[in-house]
Structure formats: structure tokens, C-alpha cells
Backbone as a chain_set.jsonl record, in Angstrom:
{"seq": "XXXXXXXXXXXXXXXXXXXXXXXXXXXXXXXXXXXXXXXXXXXXXXXXXXXXXXXXXXXXXXXXXXXXXXXXXXXXXXXXXXXXXXXXXXXXXXXXXXXXXXXXXXXXXXXXXXXXXXXXXXXXXXXXXXXXXXXXXXXXXXXXXXXXXXXX", "coords": {"N": [[-22.788, -10.341, 12.092], [-22.13, -8.015, 10.65], [-19.719, -7.441, 11.865], [-18.113, -9.626, 11.022], [-18.096, -9.086, 8.307], [-16.616, -6.748, 8.211], [-14.206, -7.548, 9.219], [-12.325, -8.903, 7.461], [-11.711, -6.844, 5.448], [-10.585, -4.961, 7.211], [-8.364, -6.311, 8.251], [-6.916, -6.569, 5.882], [-6.431, -3.852, 5.309], [-4.811, -3.127, 7.487], [-2.626, -4.806, 7.009], [-1.747, -3.768, 4.537], [-1.153, -1.126, 5.298], [0.93, -1.528, 7.18], [2.841, -2.757, 5.532], [3.284, -0.657, 3.724], [4.346, 1.326, 5.454], [6.774, 0.137, 6.111], [8.018, -0.084, 3.541], [8.094, 2.637, 2.795], [9.731, 3.663, 4.8], [12.162, 2.382, 4.17], [12.557, 3.509, 1.638], [12.876, 6.242, 2.351], [15.248, 6.073, 3.805], [17.044, 5.233, 1.796], [16.809, 7.35, -0.155], [17.567, 9.485, 1.489], [20.216, 8.79, 2.26], [21.493, 8.671, -0.248], [20.939, 11.156, -1.492], [20.815, 13.261, 0.329], [22.679, 13.175, 2.491], [23.93, 14.703, 4.441], [22.056, 15.82, 6.076], [20.541, 16.065, 9.274], [18.247, 14.365, 11.235], [15.387, 14.759, 13.386], [13.528, 13.152, 16.024], [10.975, 13.442, 15.065], [11.047, 12.742, 12.444], [10.446, 10.077, 12.295], [7.75, 9.982, 12.234], [6.827, 10.595, 9.694], [6.797, 8.297, 7.792], [4.614, 6.921, 8.843], [2.488, 8.708, 8.489], [2.533, 9.05, 5.665], [2.015, 6.424, 4.807], [-0.53, 6.15, 5.839], [-1.902, 7.96, 4.209], [-1.588, 6.631, 1.75], [-3.006, 4.285, 2.308], [-5.573, 5.285, 2.883], [-6.2, 6.322, 0.377], [-6.512, 3.963, -1.092], [-8.806, 3.039, 0.11], [-10.691, 4.882, -0.721], [-10.979, 4.295, -3.419], [-11.873, 1.713, -3.328], [-13.972, -1.155, -3.844], [-16.588, -3.53, -3.271], [-17.675, -4.919, -5.261], [-17.348, -7.073, -8.103], [-14.897, -6.321, -10.455], [-13.753, -5.459, -13.762], [-10.627, -6.199, -15.446], [-9.726, -3.92, -16.717], [-11.149, -1.97, -15.279], [-9.994, -2.378, -12.774], [-7.333, -1.612, -13.265], [-7.738, 1.086, -13.89], [-8.714, 1.993, -11.413], [-6.43, 1.538, -9.833], [-4.614, 3.318, -11.021], [-5.911, 5.766, -10.511], [-5.817, 5.704, -7.709], [-3.013, 5.786, -7.332], [-2.472, 8.321, -8.431], [-3.906, 9.94, -6.625], [-2.443, 9.475, -4.277], [0.108, 10.394, -5.056], [-0.488, 13.134, -5.548], [-1.375, 14.01, -2.998], [0.867, 13.525, -1.303], [2.934, 14.946, -2.556], [1.84, 17.481, -2.38], [1.896, 17.833, 0.414], [4.679, 17.729, 0.752], [5.56, 20.023, -0.651], [4.354, 22.011, 0.858], [5.605, 21.71, 3.27], [7.998, 22.768, 5.681], [10.243, 21.378, 6.303], [11.052, 19.732, 4.256], [13.252, 19.828, 1.619], [12.197, 21.131, -0.936], [13.01, 22.999, -2.747], [15.303, 22.163, -3.907], [16.26, 20.652, -6.928], [16.073, 17.861, -7.277], [14.345, 16.793, -5.422], [11.393, 16.741, -5.654], [11.033, 15.121, -8.064], [12.339, 12.838, -7.031], [10.724, 12.13, -4.861], [8.318, 11.619, -6.25], [9.031, 9.455, -7.939], [9.795, 7.642, -5.979], [7.329, 7.25, -4.684], [5.925, 5.921, -6.686], [7.473, 3.574, -6.878], [7.148, 2.461, -4.268], [4.358, 2.144, -4.317], [4.023, 0.306, -6.459], [5.575, -1.896, -5.505], [4.211, -2.5, -3.084], [1.706, -3.236, -4.088], [2.395, -5.437, -5.68], [3.452, -7.217, -3.756], [1.182, -7.527, -2.11], [-0.497, -8.711, -3.989], [0.743, -11.24, -4.477], [0.588, -12.29, -1.921], [-2.202, -12.386, -1.535], [-2.809, -14.142, -3.605], [-1.561, -16.493, -2.736], [-3.071, -16.973, -0.434], [-5.588, -17.365, -1.614], [-5.133, -19.71, -3.076], [-4.718, -21.502, -0.984], [-7.234, -21.412, 0.279], [-8.809, -22.442, -1.807], [-7.75, -25.029, -2.007], [-8.48, -25.982, 0.526], [-11.267, -25.953, 0.256], [-11.646, -27.867, -1.767], [-10.65, -30.124, -0.436], [-12.481, -30.272, 1.682], [-14.845, -30.771, 0.214], [-14.265, -33.275, -0.854], [-14.072, -34.823, 1.484], [-16.673, -34.518, 2.401], [-18.121, -35.766, 0.362], [-17.162, -38.391, 0.683], [-18.251, -39.024, 3.13], [-20.929, -39.165, 2.481], [-21.225, -41.476, 1.098]], "CA": [[-22.655, -10.386, 10.647], [-21.391, -6.831, 10.21], [-18.345, -7.614, 12.345], [-17.412, -10.538, 10.115], [-17.941, -8.415, 7.019], [-15.573, -5.741, 8.361], [-12.972, -8.16, 9.693], [-11.372, -9.124, 6.363], [-11.165, -5.581, 4.924], [-9.762, -4.328, 8.236], [-7.086, -7.032, 8.258], [-6.225, -6.185, 4.641], [-5.979, -2.464, 5.47], [-3.684, -3.13, 8.431], [-1.486, -5.412, 6.302], [-1.28, -2.799, 3.544], [-0.559, -0.004, 6.031], [2.214, -1.979, 7.731], [3.736, -2.94, 4.401], [3.662, 0.652, 3.198], [5.243, 1.976, 6.418], [8.092, -0.478, 5.937], [8.591, 0.309, 2.25], [8.376, 4.075, 2.826], [10.922, 3.844, 5.653], [13.319, 1.979, 3.363], [12.713, 4.543, 0.615], [13.432, 7.443, 2.976], [16.648, 5.78, 4.121], [17.808, 5.227, 0.543], [16.864, 8.713, -0.692], [18.35, 10.31, 2.405], [21.643, 8.44, 2.162], [22.014, 8.986, -1.57], [20.748, 12.509, -1.982], [20.843, 14.3, 1.356], [23.307, 12.491, 3.612], [24.412, 15.627, 5.47], [20.918, 16.259, 6.896], [20.331, 15.389, 10.547], [16.818, 14.33, 11.513], [14.934, 14.628, 14.762], [12.615, 12.022, 16.189], [9.776, 13.712, 14.282], [11.196, 12.082, 11.143], [9.833, 8.75, 12.368], [6.318, 10.157, 12.031], [6.474, 10.741, 8.281], [6.325, 7.07, 7.132], [3.28, 6.583, 9.343], [1.551, 9.609, 7.817], [2.492, 8.751, 4.228], [1.328, 5.143, 4.637], [-1.947, 6.42, 6.085], [-2.41, 8.573, 2.98], [-1.686, 5.561, 0.754], [-4.081, 3.37, 2.691], [-6.854, 5.988, 2.691], [-6.457, 6.409, -1.065], [-7.045, 2.677, -1.552], [-10.175, 2.926, 0.61], [-11.538, 5.738, -1.551], [-11.225, 3.635, -4.71], [-12.25, 0.315, -3.063], [-15.347, -1.603, -4.065], [-16.806, -4.95, -3.009], [-18.182, -5.509, -6.5], [-16.374, -7.641, -9.036], [-14.619, -5.37, -11.528], [-12.951, -5.994, -14.858], [-9.199, -5.872, -15.377], [-9.63, -2.509, -17.102], [-11.623, -1.215, -14.128], [-8.976, -2.498, -11.73], [-6.195, -0.772, -13.658], [-8.166, 2.487, -13.734], [-8.744, 2.261, -9.969], [-5.049, 1.608, -9.34], [-4.033, 4.574, -11.513], [-6.528, 6.851, -9.74], [-5.239, 5.622, -6.366], [-1.637, 6.279, -7.418], [-2.527, 9.777, -8.634], [-4.324, 10.545, -5.356], [-1.306, 9.404, -3.347], [1.125, 11.324, -5.571], [-0.93, 14.51, -5.323], [-1.418, 14.307, -1.562], [2.2, 13.558, -0.701], [3.679, 16.079, -3.126], [1.259, 18.679, -1.769], [2.47, 17.923, 1.761], [6.106, 18.034, 0.621], [5.711, 21.416, -1.073], [3.905, 22.867, 1.963], [6.415, 21.445, 4.456], [9.226, 23.547, 5.866], [11.366, 20.475, 6.555], [11.435, 19.003, 3.033], [13.916, 20.824, 0.757], [11.64, 21.034, -2.291], [13.679, 23.953, -3.64], [16.335, 21.418, -4.636], [15.587, 20.113, -8.115], [15.926, 16.406, -7.247], [13.439, 16.353, -4.363], [10.053, 16.386, -6.143], [11.108, 13.889, -8.874], [12.702, 11.717, -6.159], [9.512, 11.749, -4.132], [7.359, 11.046, -7.201], [9.509, 8.12, -8.332], [9.714, 6.811, -4.782], [5.923, 6.886, -4.472], [5.596, 4.894, -7.693], [8.154, 2.328, -6.49], [6.452, 1.922, -3.095], [3.026, 1.736, -4.757], [4.153, -0.935, -7.234], [6.029, -2.981, -4.628], [3.157, -2.899, -2.147], [0.676, -3.946, -4.85], [2.933, -6.748, -6.08], [3.519, -8.054, -2.558], [-0.189, -7.861, -1.723], [-1.024, -9.637, -4.993], [1.26, -12.578, -4.216], [0.024, -12.72, -0.64], [-3.6, -12.742, -1.795], [-2.807, -15.328, -4.466], [-1.228, -17.63, -1.873], [-4.235, -17.209, 0.415], [-6.653, -17.915, -2.461], [-4.791, -21.12, -3.362], [-4.951, -22.272, 0.244], [-8.682, -21.525, 0.444], [-9.301, -23.363, -2.835], [-7.359, -26.383, -1.6], [-9.321, -26.336, 1.67], [-12.616, -26.231, -0.249], [-11.588, -29.156, -2.465], [-10.493, -31.155, 0.59], [-13.772, -30.359, 2.38], [-15.804, -31.416, -0.681], [-13.917, -34.716, -0.918], [-14.456, -35.426, 2.76], [-18.127, -34.504, 2.44], [-18.589, -36.826, -0.535], [-16.831, -39.695, 1.299], [-19.219, -39.234, 4.21], [-22.228, -39.413, 1.87], [-21.264, -42.817, 0.506]], "C": [[-21.825, -9.203, 10.143], [-19.939, -6.928, 10.648], [-17.532, -8.492, 11.407], [-17.147, -9.894, 8.77], [-16.826, -7.382, 7.058], [-14.215, -6.332, 8.706], [-11.934, -8.311, 8.574], [-10.836, -7.824, 5.765], [-10.255, -4.883, 5.932], [-8.389, -4.988, 8.312], [-6.274, -6.654, 7.026], [-5.664, -4.762, 4.748], [-4.762, -2.401, 6.389], [-2.441, -3.731, 7.773], [-0.886, -4.433, 5.301], [-0.574, -1.631, 4.231], [0.826, -0.379, 6.561], [3.249, -2.159, 6.631], [4.203, -1.596, 3.86], [4.57, 1.417, 4.155], [6.659, 1.442, 6.243], [8.753, -0.014, 4.644], [8.939, 1.802, 2.212], [9.597, 4.361, 3.682], [12.193, 3.481, 4.896], [13.601, 3.027, 2.286], [13.355, 5.799, 1.198], [14.903, 7.25, 3.347], [17.503, 5.867, 2.858], [17.936, 6.638, -0.03], [17.72, 9.614, 0.189], [19.84, 10.05, 2.294], [22.239, 8.855, 0.826], [22.012, 10.475, -1.883], [20.888, 13.611, -0.936], [21.497, 13.76, 2.633], [23.797, 13.422, 4.721], [23.302, 16.067, 6.431], [20.825, 15.412, 8.169], [18.841, 15.496, 10.881], [16.551, 14.275, 13.013], [14.024, 13.404, 14.85], [11.311, 12.225, 15.427], [9.84, 13.039, 12.913], [10.562, 10.692, 11.133], [8.324, 8.808, 12.13], [5.939, 10.134, 10.553], [6.085, 9.428, 7.593], [4.927, 6.661, 7.581], [2.217, 7.427, 8.646], [1.419, 9.261, 6.337], [1.783, 7.418, 3.961], [-0.166, 5.299, 4.89], [-2.585, 7.031, 4.846], [-2.59, 7.503, 1.905], [-2.813, 4.599, 1.043], [-5.449, 4.02, 2.49], [-7.202, 6.102, 1.212], [-6.997, 5.091, -1.605], [-8.47, 2.476, -1.064], [-11.146, 3.737, -0.239], [-11.907, 5.027, -2.848], [-11.669, 2.178, -4.556], [-13.717, 0.052, -3.406], [-15.424, -3.091, -3.736], [-17.294, -5.679, -4.249], [-17.029, -6.056, -7.328], [-16.158, -6.639, -10.166], [-13.726, -6.026, -12.575], [-11.482, -5.607, -14.656], [-8.991, -4.4, -15.723], [-10.061, -1.61, -15.937], [-10.621, -1.226, -12.988], [-7.78, -1.593, -12.024], [-6.539, 0.712, -13.49], [-8.186, 2.863, -12.255], [-7.338, 2.397, -9.4], [-4.379, 2.908, -9.78], [-4.597, 5.762, -10.735], [-5.96, 6.877, -8.317], [-3.826, 6.182, -6.36], [-1.616, 7.796, -7.578], [-2.96, 10.512, -7.366], [-3.164, 10.581, -4.358], [-0.223, 10.387, -3.775], [0.743, 12.765, -5.244], [-0.884, 14.882, -3.847], [-0.024, 14.447, -0.976], [3.039, 14.697, -1.273], [3.139, 17.397, -2.582], [1.845, 18.89, -0.365], [3.941, 18.325, 1.685], [6.332, 19.499, 0.279], [5.347, 22.368, 0.067], [4.781, 22.736, 3.216], [7.669, 22.318, 4.499], [10.451, 22.643, 5.977], [11.822, 19.688, 5.327], [11.995, 20.018, 2.046], [13.451, 20.759, -0.695], [12.242, 22.053, -3.252], [14.826, 23.286, -4.409], [15.654, 20.63, -5.754], [15.363, 18.6, -8.088], [14.821, 15.925, -6.309], [12.073, 15.912, -4.897], [10.103, 15.167, -7.068], [11.465, 12.66, -8.027], [11.508, 11.203, -5.377], [8.533, 11.047, -5.068], [7.765, 9.633, -7.627], [9.429, 7.158, -7.153], [8.293, 6.348, -4.499], [5.516, 5.782, -5.447], [6.214, 3.554, -7.308], [7.447, 1.674, -5.303], [5.074, 1.404, -3.483], [3.095, 0.405, -5.513], [4.567, -2.107, -6.35], [4.923, -3.44, -3.681], [2.048, -3.652, -2.876], [1.143, -5.324, -5.288], [2.974, -7.698, -4.881], [2.126, -8.465, -2.108], [-0.82, -8.851, -2.705], [-0.555, -11.066, -4.704], [0.752, -13.133, -2.889], [-1.427, -13.173, -0.817], [-3.701, -14.006, -2.638], [-2.523, -16.59, -3.648], [-2.415, -17.986, -0.991], [-5.384, -17.827, -0.382], [-6.385, -19.382, -2.8], [-5.073, -22.004, -2.152], [-6.449, -22.473, 0.463], [-9.28, -22.504, -0.57], [-8.971, -24.812, -2.482], [-8.198, -26.854, -0.412], [-10.736, -26.689, 1.227], [-12.645, -27.583, -0.945], [-11.485, -30.292, -1.454], [-11.813, -31.353, 1.354], [-14.795, -31.087, 1.52], [-15.53, -32.915, -0.781], [-14.342, -35.436, 0.357], [-15.973, -35.525, 2.89], [-18.679, -35.623, 1.574], [-18.28, -38.211, 0.021], [-17.832, -40.028, 2.402], [-20.606, -39.567, 3.689], [-22.353, -40.841, 1.374], [-21.441, -43.895, 1.526]], "O": [[-20.931, -9.37, 9.314], [-19.033, -6.549, 9.906], [-16.407, -8.152, 11.04], [-16.102, -10.122, 8.159], [-16.156, -7.159, 6.05], [-13.186, -5.686, 8.508], [-10.788, -7.89, 8.732], [-9.625, -7.697, 5.584], [-9.257, -4.276, 5.544], [-7.371, -4.305, 8.424], [-5.065, -6.442, 7.124], [-4.539, -4.507, 4.318], [-3.795, -1.698, 6.096], [-1.333, -3.227, 7.956], [0.334, -4.285, 5.223], [0.489, -1.199, 3.786], [1.781, 0.381, 6.401], [4.402, -1.757, 6.785], [5.387, -1.417, 3.571], [5.488, 2.1, 3.701], [7.624, 2.206, 6.23], [9.912, 0.4, 4.649], [9.968, 2.183, 1.655], [10.415, 5.211, 3.329], [13.19, 4.199, 4.974], [14.755, 3.387, 2.053], [14.276, 6.358, 0.603], [15.706, 8.173, 3.212], [18.558, 6.5, 2.857], [19.038, 7.078, -0.355], [18.509, 10.413, -0.315], [20.636, 10.988, 2.239], [23.37, 9.34, 0.775], [22.962, 10.996, -2.467], [21.061, 14.778, -1.289], [20.934, 13.876, 3.722], [24.054, 12.965, 5.834], [23.588, 16.629, 7.489], [21.01, 14.195, 8.133], [18.254, 16.576, 10.819], [17.378, 13.807, 13.795], [13.789, 12.716, 13.856], [10.604, 11.251, 15.168], [8.806, 12.792, 12.291], [10.184, 10.19, 10.075], [7.698, 7.784, 11.854], [4.842, 9.698, 10.202], [5.103, 9.43, 6.85], [4.149, 6.12, 6.795], [1.167, 6.914, 8.258], [0.306, 9.185, 5.816], [1.033, 7.3, 2.992], [-0.978, 4.652, 4.229], [-3.697, 6.655, 4.474], [-3.616, 7.466, 1.227], [-3.5, 4.146, 0.128], [-6.376, 3.383, 1.989], [-8.369, 5.991, 0.837], [-7.856, 5.096, -2.487], [-9.267, 1.82, -1.735], [-12.287, 3.328, -0.451], [-13.038, 5.15, -3.32], [-11.825, 1.478, -5.556], [-14.574, 0.926, -3.271], [-14.448, -3.823, -3.9], [-17.323, -6.909, -4.285], [-15.9, -5.571, -7.261], [-17.119, -6.161, -10.768], [-13.039, -7.012, -12.306], [-11.154, -4.789, -13.798], [-8.179, -3.717, -15.099], [-9.409, -0.606, -15.649], [-10.419, -0.214, -12.315], [-7.283, -0.897, -11.139], [-5.722, 1.494, -13.005], [-7.721, 3.941, -11.886], [-7.083, 3.275, -8.576], [-3.659, 3.531, -8.999], [-3.852, 6.661, -10.344], [-5.659, 7.946, -7.785], [-3.475, 6.967, -5.48], [-0.824, 8.477, -6.928], [-2.441, 11.586, -7.065], [-2.937, 11.588, -3.687], [0.306, 11.129, -2.948], [1.559, 13.526, -4.724], [-0.403, 15.958, -3.492], [0.242, 15.39, -0.23], [3.781, 15.344, -0.535], [3.906, 18.33, -2.348], [2.239, 20.001, -0.011], [4.399, 19.164, 2.46], [7.205, 20.144, 0.859], [5.97, 23.419, 0.219], [4.697, 23.568, 4.12], [8.308, 22.566, 3.477], [11.576, 23.098, 5.768], [12.871, 19.045, 5.36], [11.303, 20.966, 1.671], [14.216, 20.379, -1.581], [12.003, 21.975, -4.456], [15.263, 23.793, -5.442], [14.604, 20.02, -5.548], [14.516, 18.108, -8.833], [14.402, 14.771, -6.392], [11.644, 14.795, -4.608], [9.301, 14.251, -6.894], [10.955, 11.567, -8.275], [11.306, 9.996, -5.246], [7.981, 10.003, -4.722], [6.932, 8.728, -7.668], [9.041, 6.0, -7.31], [8.071, 5.199, -4.119], [4.842, 4.826, -5.066], [5.558, 2.516, -7.399], [7.177, 0.473, -5.324], [4.664, 0.338, -3.025], [2.32, -0.511, -5.239], [3.98, -3.186, -6.431], [4.722, -4.641, -3.499], [1.503, -4.613, -2.335], [0.365, -6.278, -5.269], [2.572, -8.856, -4.991], [1.905, -9.625, -1.761], [-1.586, -9.726, -2.302], [-1.364, -11.994, -4.688], [0.515, -14.335, -2.77], [-1.825, -14.219, -0.306], [-4.575, -14.843, -2.411], [-3.163, -17.623, -3.842], [-2.732, -19.163, -0.817], [-6.078, -18.713, 0.117], [-7.306, -20.199, -2.809], [-5.599, -23.11, -2.282], [-6.886, -23.575, 0.794], [-10.154, -23.301, -0.228], [-9.804, -25.705, -2.636], [-8.585, -28.022, -0.36], [-11.339, -27.619, 1.761], [-13.572, -28.366, -0.735], [-12.159, -31.312, -1.597], [-12.204, -32.486, 1.634], [-15.537, -31.93, 2.024], [-16.459, -33.723, -0.79], [-14.904, -36.53, 0.305], [-16.494, -36.503, 3.427], [-19.588, -36.345, 1.984], [-19.082, -39.127, -0.162], [-18.209, -41.187, 2.577], [-21.389, -40.197, 4.4], [-23.461, -41.361, 1.243], [-21.491, -45.074, 1.176]]}, "num_chains": 1, "name": "protein.A"}
């Protein structure tokens, strides 16, 4: 029973993490090409999207609940999650020796990038969840029809 209860949230977390790694990698490519194209990276640069996506995923776990919440509650949770992610990643950026935070475009670029990745990942997850919910609803309706036919 506990395994089944953990299965769906775990799958959702892995999907969100993978999506965020992809979006963060694209963001880093775009920001790097546009704003810091002369910089040469080592293989350690491949680690950063994994770390940043982990931070984003952990922040969603902190604000997660199994209870039904209102739209207002959902929006508040999303804002808190975004603020947690922003604070954590900007803190890491400021403390890092490899991120040129002394340049005036870096912190705003990171902050805007985090918002873009956060919004895109939430929009993509919303449409994915919506598609899955429609499929489940259609399966339930089909099952009910088949059940009623068998009763007659």
C-alpha cells in the first residue's frame, strides 16, 4: 500500500526533475551564448543543471500537500516555491567562484531565467497532467458503461 502511494509522487518528481534539467540546460546555453560567449567551460559545467533542478524539485516537495487546496492556496504555494528556488540559486551563484556575479547582468539574468524555467516547467506539467486526467476520466466512463452493460 505504501509503495503504491509513493509511486505516483515519485514518478511526478522524476518527470519534473528531468524537465527542469532540460530547461535549465537550454537556459544556460542561451545565457552563455548571448551574454558570456568568450567563457570556456569544463566538464564540471554539466553538473550545474543537475544541481539546480534538484533545488527546484526539492522546493516543490517542501510546499507539496496531498490535501485539496484552493486556487488561492495553489498560487501562494507556487509563489513560495519560486521564492525558495530564487533564493537558493542566487545564494549559490553569489557564493560561487565560477559565476561572474560581479557583472551587473548576471544576477538579473539568473533571476529572470529561474522565472522562465519555473513557468515553463509548471505549464508543461499542467498540460501533461491535464492530458492524463482526461485519459483517466475517459477510462472510468468506458469502464462504467461496460459494467452497466454486464449488469443488464
